[in-house]
N, C-alpha and C positions, 0 to 999 in steps of 0.2 A: 504494500500500500504506500501511497505517496500523499503528501500535503496537497490539497486541491488548489491552494493559492500560489505556492512557489515550486512544487514538485519535489521538495526535499523528503527525506525519509521521515517516518513517524515512529514513535515509541509508545508502548502500552501505558495507559493512565489508569484505567478502571475496568473491572469485569464484574457484571451483575448477573447472578444466576438464581433460578427459582428454587433450587434445593441445595441443602448443605452437603450432601454426598450423593453419588450415583447409586442407582438401584441394582446394578449388576454385582460388582465385587464387594461393595461396602468397605473398600479399603480406607476410606476417609471417615468412617463412622466413629463417633466418639465412644469411648468405653462405656459411659453411662447409658448409652442407647443400644448397646449390643443385645439386650434381651428382647427388643421389639421384633415381632415376627409377623405383624400385619402388613397390609398393603403399603408399598413405598410412598405413594402420593398422598396417603392419609396420615402418615406417621410423623415422627420428630424431624425427619429430613426435610419436611416441607413446613417447618415452623414459621418461616418468614411469610408464607402465603403469597409470594410473588409469582406472577405468571408473565414471562417475557415471551411474547409472540409464539404461543402454543408450545411452550416448554424449551425454548432456546435460551441462550445466554447473550447478553448485550455487552459488547466490548467497545471502549472509547480509547482513541489514540490521539496524541498531540504531536505537532510538528517539532522536529529536532532543531530547526533554525529559529523559530519564533513562537513563543507561547501565545502571542496575539492572533495567530492564524486560526481559522476554524478547525475544530476537532473532526476526526474521522470516526464514523460509527460502523460497526460490523456486528451482525447477528449470526450466531451459529447454533 
């Protein structure tokens, strides 16, 4: 990705996700939530109750040349 104003590279600023850990491996699951066996989308992993575009994550990037340039958004 590149800055839309000057074409310079961008660097990550912020990632927002709707769940605290993935439903597959549970590798990022906190120890205190290890006993939960219910549905992933109803449990403690979804405590934030955020929904970014049907379960995606939103990433914001800033220009490496100037913080005054517009940020770049990416949804994955």
